[in-house]
SEFIBA-219748 format. One line per field, with one value per residue: residue number from 1; z, y, x of N, C-alpha, C, CB in turn. Coordinates in steps of 0.1 Angstrom, whole numbers. Atoms other than C-alpha are relative to their C-alpha. Glycine has a CB too. Example, Ala and Ser with C-alpha at 12.3 -4.5 7.8 and 13.67 -1.06 7.14 Angstrom:
BEGIN
pos = (1; 2)
n.w = (0; 0)
n.v = (-12; -11)
n.u = (9; -9)
ca.w = (78; 71)
ca.v = (-45; -11)
ca.u = (123; 137)
c.w = (0; 8)
c.v = (12; 11)
c.u = (9; -8)
cb.w = (12; -14)
cb.v = (0; 5)
cb.u = (-10; 4)
//
This chain:
BEGIN
pos = (1; 2; 3; 4; 5; 6; 7; 8; 9; 10; 11; 12; 13; 14; 15; 16; 17; 18; 19; 20; 21; 22; 23; 24; 25; 26; 27; 28; 29; 30; 31; 32; 33; 34; 35; 36; 37; 38; 39; 40; 41; 42; 43; 44; 45; 46; 47; 48; 49; 50; 51; 52; 53; 54; 55; 56; 57; 58; 59; 60; 61; 62; 63; 64; 65; 66; 67; 68; 69; 70; 71; 72; 73; 74; 75; 76; 77; 78; 79; 80; 81; 82; 83; 84; 85; 86; 87; 88; 89; 90; 91; 92; 93; 94; 95; 96; 97; 98; 99; 100; 101; 102; 103; 104; 105; 106; 107; 108; 109; 110; 111; 112; 113; 114; 115; 116; 117; 118; 119; 120; 121; 122; 123; 124; 125; 126; 127; 128; 129; 130; 131; 132; 133; 134; 135; 136; 137; 138; 139; 140; 141; 142; 143; 144; 145; 146; 147; 148; 149; 150; 151; 152; 153; 154; 155; 156; 157; 158; 159; 160; 161; 162; 163; 164; 165; 166; 167; 168; 169; 170; 171; 172; 173; 174; 175; 176; 177; 178; 179; 180; 181; 182; 183; 184; 185; 186; 187; 188; 189; 190; 191; 192)
n.w = (7; -8; -12; 5; 3; -13; -6; 8; -3; -14; -1; 6; -10; -11; 5; 3; -13; -6; 7; -3; -13; -1; 3; 11; -2; 7; -7; -12; 4; -1; -9; 6; 1; 1; 12; -2; 5; 1; 11; -2; -5; -14; -11; -8; 8; -4; 7; -2; 4; 15; 4; 0; 12; -4; 8; -4; 2; 0; -14; -8; 4; -5; 4; -5; -1; 12; 6; -8; -14; 3; -11; 6; -7; 7; -7; 6; -5; 0; -2; -8; 5; -5; -12; -11; -2; 0; -13; -8; 7; -7; -2; -13; -1; -5; 10; 11; -6; 4; 14; 0; -7; 8; 11; -5; -5; 12; 5; -9; 2; 13; 0; -9; 6; 14; 0; -11; -10; -2; -14; -2; -8; -6; 4; -3; -5; 7; 7; 7; 14; 7; -5; -11; 1; -5; 6; -10; 6; -3; 6; -1; 8; 5; 10; 13; 10; -7; -5; -11; 3; -11; 5; -9; 6; -7; 5; -5; 6; 5; 10; 4; 5; -7; 7; -6; 5; -4; 4; 0; 3; -6; -14; -1; 5; -5; -7; 9; 7; -10; 1; 12; -3; -10; 8; 8; -10; -4; 11; 4; -3; 3; 7; -5)
n.v = (-9; -13; 2; 0; -14; -8; 4; -6; -15; -2; 3; -11; -11; 2; -2; -14; -6; 4; -7; -14; -2; 1; -13; 0; -11; -11; -6; -8; -12; -1; -11; -11; 2; 15; 8; 14; 9; 14; 3; 4; 13; 0; 0; -11; -12; -7; -13; -5; -14; -2; -1; 13; 8; 12; 12; 11; 14; 10; 1; -11; -14; -6; -14; -5; -15; -6; 8; -2; 5; 11; 3; 5; 8; 11; 8; 13; 8; 14; 8; 12; 13; 2; 8; -9; -10; 6; 2; -12; -12; -8; -14; -3; -4; 11; 10; -6; -1; 10; -2; -11; 4; 10; -8; -8; 9; 5; -11; -2; 11; -1; -12; 2; 10; -5; -13; -3; -10; -1; -4; -5; -12; 0; 12; 3; -11; -1; -13; 0; -2; 1; 4; 9; 10; -4; 7; 0; -7; 5; -8; 7; -5; 10; -4; 7; -6; -10; -11; 2; -3; 1; 4; -2; 9; 2; 12; 3; 11; -5; 8; 12; -3; -8; -12; -6; -14; -2; -11; 3; -11; 2; -4; -14; -7; 6; -10; -11; 2; 5; -8; 6; 13; -1; -4; 12; 9; -6; 1; 15; 6; 14; 0; 11)
n.u = (-8; 0; -8; -14; -3; -1; -13; -11; 0; -4; -14; -6; 2; -9; -13; -2; -1; -13; -10; 1; -3; -14; -7; -10; -9; 5; 11; -5; -6; -15; -4; -7; -14; -4; 6; 3; -11; 5; 8; 14; 1; -6; 10; -4; -1; -12; -3; -14; -2; -1; -13; -6; 3; 7; -3; 9; -4; 11; 6; -5; 0; -12; -2; -13; -1; -6; -10; -12; 4; 10; 8; 12; 10; 5; 11; 0; 11; -3; 12; -3; 6; 14; 0; -2; 10; 13; 6; -1; -1; -11; 5; -4; -15; -8; -2; -9; -14; -9; -4; -10; -12; -6; -6; -11; -11; -6; -8; -11; -9; -7; -9; -11; -9; -4; -6; -9; 4; 15; 4; 14; 1; 13; 7; 13; 9; 13; 1; 13; 1; 12; 13; 0; -10; -13; -12; -12; -11; -14; -11; -13; -11; -9; -10; 0; -9; -8; 8; 8; 14; 9; 13; 12; 10; 13; 6; 13; 7; 13; 7; -8; -13; -9; -3; -12; -4; -14; -7; -14; -9; -13; 1; -2; 12; 12; 9; 4; 12; 9; 12; 7; 5; 11; 12; 4; 7; 12; 10; 0; 13; 3; 13; 9)
ca.w = (-409; -389; -358; -377; -390; -355; -341; -368; -362; -324; -329; -352; -327; -299; -320; -330; -293; -282; -309; -302; -265; -271; -267; -296; -296; -322; -298; -272; -275; -282; -254; -264; -276; -280; -308; -308; -310; -305; -332; -336; -327; -294; -261; -248; -259; -258; -265; -269; -273; -309; -311; -305; -334; -333; -345; -345; -343; -344; -306; -295; -298; -295; -296; -293; -285; -314; -336; -313; -280; -284; -251; -257; -245; -256; -247; -253; -250; -240; -245; -218; -227; -224; -198; -175; -180; -185; -155; -142; -155; -130; -124; -87; -79; -59; -89; -112; -89; -97; -135; -129; -104; -127; -156; -135; -120; -155; -168; -138; -142; -179; -175; -146; -165; -198; -189; -168; -137; -135; -104; -92; -79; -72; -72; -72; -62; -71; -97; -109; -146; -163; -146; -114; -128; -113; -125; -105; -112; -115; -120; -128; -144; -165; -188; -225; -252; -227; -219; -187; -191; -168; -172; -157; -164; -154; -157; -155; -163; -185; -206; -205; -213; -196; -207; -201; -205; -205; -206; -215; -215; -209; -172; -178; -198; -179; -158; -188; -202; -169; -174; -209; -196; -166; -191; -213; -182; -171; -205; -209; -212; -211; -236; -222)
ca.v = (-155; -124; -138; -144; -108; -94; -114; -101; -65; -69; -83; -54; -29; -44; -44; -8; 2; -17; -1; 34; 30; 23; 53; 62; 84; 106; 113; 130; 166; 173; 195; 229; 227; 189; 164; 129; 103; 71; 54; 44; 8; 16; 10; 42; 78; 95; 132; 147; 183; 196; 200; 163; 138; 108; 73; 45; 8; -24; -25; 8; 46; 66; 103; 119; 155; 162; 147; 162; 153; 119; 120; 100; 84; 50; 34; -3; -27; -63; -86; -112; -149; -159; -185; -157; -135; -160; -160; -126; -92; -79; -48; -50; -32; -62; -84; -61; -60; -94; -87; -54; -68; -98; -74; -52; -82; -96; -62; -57; -91; -87; -51; -61; -90; -70; -35; -21; 0; -9; 7; 12; 47; 43; 11; 6; 40; 42; 69; 78; 74; 80; 78; 60; 36; 35; 25; 16; 39; 27; 49; 34; 41; 21; 24; 15; 21; 41; 65; 69; 67; 73; 58; 66; 37; 36; 2; -6; -34; -26; -48; -79; -61; -46; -10; 5; 43; 48; 80; 76; 102; 105; 111; 147; 157; 137; 166; 190; 173; 163; 191; 177; 142; 152; 169; 138; 117; 142; 139; 101; 82; 46; 40; 21)
ca.u = (-332; -343; -327; -294; -295; -302; -273; -250; -261; -257; -222; -213; -227; -207; -175; -180; -186; -154; -133; -146; -139; -102; -80; -57; -27; -43; -72; -49; -40; -3; 12; 26; 62; 61; 53; 39; 67; 48; 28; -9; -2; 16; -2; 14; 16; 50; 55; 90; 102; 99; 136; 143; 146; 123; 132; 106; 113; 92; 87; 101; 100; 132; 141; 175; 186; 210; 237; 264; 246; 230; 213; 181; 149; 137; 103; 103; 74; 81; 50; 51; 46; 10; 19; 29; -1; -30; -53; -44; -50; -24; -45; -37; -4; 8; 4; 24; 55; 68; 69; 87; 111; 119; 126; 149; 168; 174; 186; 208; 224; 231; 245; 266; 281; 286; 297; 325; 318; 281; 266; 231; 224; 187; 166; 129; 115; 78; 71; 35; 29; -4; -38; -30; -4; 30; 65; 96; 125; 161; 191; 224; 258; 282; 312; 309; 335; 355; 327; 308; 270; 241; 206; 172; 148; 111; 95; 58; 34; 4; -20; 2; 34; 64; 69; 103; 110; 148; 167; 204; 232; 268; 275; 286; 254; 229; 215; 213; 182; 164; 138; 129; 127; 106; 82; 81; 72; 46; 28; 34; 1; -8; -37; -66)
c.w = (7; 12; -3; -3; 13; 8; -6; 3; 14; 1; -6; 9; 11; -4; -2; 14; 6; -7; 4; 14; 3; -3; -11; 3; -7; 7; 11; -6; 2; 9; -8; 0; -1; -13; 4; -6; -2; -12; 4; 6; 14; 10; 10; -9; 5; -8; 4; -4; -15; -5; -1; -13; 4; -10; 5; -4; 1; 14; 9; -7; 6; -5; 6; -1; -13; -5; 9; 15; -2; 12; -5; 9; -9; 8; -8; 6; -1; 3; 8; -6; 6; 13; 13; 3; 0; 14; 9; -8; 6; 2; 14; 1; 5; -10; -11; 5; -5; -15; -1; 6; -8; -12; 4; 4; -12; -7; 8; -1; -13; -1; 9; -5; -14; 1; 12; 9; 2; 14; 0; 9; 7; -5; 6; 6; -8; -6; -7; -15; -5; 8; 11; -1; 5; -7; 12; -8; 4; -7; 2; -10; -5; -10; -12; -10; 6; 5; 12; -3; 12; -6; 11; -7; 9; -6; 6; -8; -5; -12; -5; -5; 10; -9; 7; -7; 5; -5; 2; -4; 5; 15; 1; -6; 5; 6; -10; -6; 10; -1; -12; 4; 10; -7; -8; 9; 5; -10; -5; 4; -4; -6; 4; -10)
c.v = (14; -1; 1; 15; 9; -4; 6; 15; 3; -2; 12; 12; -1; 2; 15; 7; -3; 8; 15; 3; -1; 13; -2; 12; 13; 7; 9; 12; 1; 12; 11; -3; -14; -5; -14; -8; -14; -2; -5; -14; -2; 0; 12; 12; 8; 13; 4; 15; 1; -1; -14; -8; -14; -11; -11; -14; -9; 0; 11; 14; 6; 15; 4; 15; 6; -9; 2; -4; -10; -5; -4; -7; -11; -6; -13; -8; -15; -8; -12; -13; -2; -9; 8; 9; -7; -2; 11; 12; 9; 14; 5; 3; -11; -11; 4; -1; -11; 1; 11; -4; -11; 7; 7; -10; -6; 11; 3; -10; 1; 12; -2; -10; 5; 13; 3; 11; 1; 2; 5; 12; 0; -13; -1; 11; 1; 14; -1; 2; -3; -6; -10; -12; 5; -8; 0; 7; -6; 10; -7; 5; -12; 6; -9; 7; 11; 12; -4; 4; -1; -2; 3; -9; -1; -12; -2; -12; 5; -9; -11; 3; 8; 12; 7; 13; 2; 13; -3; 12; -3; 6; 15; 8; -4; 10; 11; -2; -5; 8; -5; -13; 0; 4; -11; -10; 6; -1; -14; -6; -14; 0; -11; -4)
c.u = (1; 9; 15; 4; 1; 13; 12; 1; 4; 15; 8; 0; 10; 15; 3; 1; 14; 11; 0; 4; 15; 7; 11; 9; -5; -12; 5; 7; 15; 3; 8; 15; 5; -7; -2; 12; -5; -9; -14; -1; 6; -11; 4; 1; 12; 1; 14; 0; 1; 14; 7; -3; -5; 4; -10; 6; -12; -7; 5; -1; 13; 1; 14; 1; 6; 11; 13; -2; -11; -7; -14; -9; -4; -11; -1; -11; 4; -13; 4; -6; -13; -1; 2; -12; -14; -5; 1; 1; 11; -4; 3; 15; 9; 3; 9; 15; 9; 5; 11; 13; 8; 7; 13; 12; 7; 9; 12; 11; 8; 10; 12; 11; 6; 8; 9; -7; -15; -3; -14; 0; -13; -8; -14; -9; -12; -1; -14; 2; -14; -12; 0; 9; 13; 11; 10; 11; 13; 9; 13; 10; 8; 10; -1; 9; 8; -7; -9; -15; -9; -14; -10; -11; -12; -7; -14; -6; -14; -5; 9; 14; 8; 3; 12; 4; 14; 6; 15; 8; 14; -1; 1; -12; -13; -10; -5; -14; -11; -14; -9; -5; -11; -13; -6; -8; -13; -11; -2; -14; 0; -14; -8; -9)
cb.w = (-14; 4; 6; -12; -9; 9; 0; -15; -2; 8; -8; -14; 5; 5; -13; -7; 9; -2; -15; -3; 10; -9; 13; -14; -5; -14; 6; 8; 7; -14; 12; 7; 12; 12; -12; -6; 10; 13; -9; -13; -10; 2; 7; 8; 1; -2; 5; -8; 7; -4; 8; 13; -8; -1; 2; -7; 9; -3; 6; 3; 4; -5; 5; -7; 12; 3; -14; 0; 9; -6; 11; -11; 5; -3; 0; 1; -8; 10; -13; 15; 3; -11; -1; -2; -11; -8; 6; 10; 0; -6; -3; 10; 9; 12; -7; -3; 14; 2; -8; 7; 13; -5; -7; 12; 8; -11; -1; 15; 1; -11; 4; 13; -3; -8; -1; -5; -4; -5; 6; 6; -10; -3; 5; 9; 0; 9; -10; 6; -8; -12; -11; 2; -15; 15; -12; 5; 4; -6; 7; -4; 8; -7; 6; -5; -12; -10; -12; 13; -11; 9; -3; 2; -2; -1; 4; -2; 10; -5; -12; -10; -13; 5; -2; -1; 5; -4; 9; -9; 6; -8; 8; -7; -15; 11; 11; -12; -10; 14; -2; -12; 6; 11; -9; -6; 12; 4; -11; 7; -8; 13; -15; 12)
cb.v = (2; 3; -14; -9; 6; -4; -16; -2; 5; -10; -12; 4; 1; -15; -8; 6; -6; -15; -2; 5; -9; -11; 4; 0; -3; -4; -11; -9; 12; 1; -5; 13; 6; -7; 1; -4; 0; -4; -11; 1; -10; 11; -13; -2; 9; -9; 11; -9; 7; 13; 9; -8; -2; 2; -5; 2; -5; -13; -13; -2; 8; -7; 9; -7; 3; 14; 4; 15; 12; -11; 12; -11; 9; -11; 9; -7; 3; -4; -3; 2; -11; -6; -12; 9; 10; -13; -12; -1; 8; -2; 2; -11; 12; -6; -4; 14; 1; -14; 4; 13; -6; -11; 10; 8; -11; -5; 13; 1; -13; 1; 12; -5; -13; 2; 11; 6; 13; -14; 10; -12; 12; 13; -12; -11; 14; -3; 2; 10; -9; -9; -4; -5; -5; -2; 8; -14; 15; -15; 15; -15; 10; -12; 0; -2; 5; 4; 6; 7; -9; 13; -15; 15; -14; 13; -12; 13; -12; 14; 9; -7; 8; -7; 10; -9; 11; -12; 13; -12; 13; 8; -6; 4; -1; -10; 7; 0; -11; 1; 15; 0; -8; 10; 13; -7; -3; 15; 9; -8; 8; -10; 0; 5)
cb.u = (-5; -15; -3; 2; -10; -12; 2; -1; -14; -7; 4; -6; -14; -1; 2; -12; -11; 2; -1; -15; -7; 5; 7; -7; 14; -5; -9; 10; -7; 6; 8; -3; 6; -5; 9; -14; 12; -7; 6; -7; 7; 10; 0; 13; -13; 13; -11; 10; 12; -7; 8; -5; 14; -15; 15; -14; 11; 5; 4; 15; -13; 13; -11; 12; 8; 6; 3; 3; -5; 8; -2; 4; -12; 11; -13; 14; -13; 11; -7; -5; 10; -9; 10; 13; 0; 0; 6; 12; -14; 13; -14; -4; 1; -7; -14; -4; -1; -6; -12; -6; -3; -10; -10; -4; -6; -10; -9; -5; -7; -10; -8; -5; -7; -12; -10; 14; 6; -6; 10; -9; 1; -8; 9; 0; 8; -12; 11; -9; 10; 2; -8; -14; 1; 1; 6; 3; -1; 1; 0; -3; 9; -8; 14; -15; -8; 11; -9; 5; -6; 0; 0; -4; 6; -9; 9; -9; -2; 1; -3; -7; -1; 13; -12; 12; -10; 8; -4; 3; -6; 11; 11; 12; 0; 3; 8; 10; 2; 5; 2; 10; 12; 3; 3; 12; 9; 2; 5; 11; -11; 1; 3; -8)
//
């Protein structure tokens, strides 16, 4: 009986240690002039300017500038099927690239077949995000509902998921919010 109790206590102690070592969004200090947009269950931490409006979804976090200027950022998490991730933690940068490239190629194909005037401006530039992790940056334009849009997408692989940070704006207002978007990216954290 003593042995059983010791085993149970050891298991509880290990579980407590594992949980306490997991980063949470609430453990990270909110930068001045910003607010936390992501939720406790997210594997990333997104901060947006206080003036932006936050919208949460099941697998995404979004924020937009205003009702009149709907320039927005969306962070979406795509959990990869277990048959793609079993057997590799993909912690080596070379192992992450195929996941990121496959995501981009699928997005590019769908956008090119769906929207008018789809054009890639920048493709695959490495961009640092959060504690030594990198993303690949893609900038592209397209026409939807008669309006020209410009996108800046950063795609990374983390903990068995593709995480995509996308800034979207009309072509004419795209540059107006780059400073805000750059600050969001500078404060973006992947939670270990």
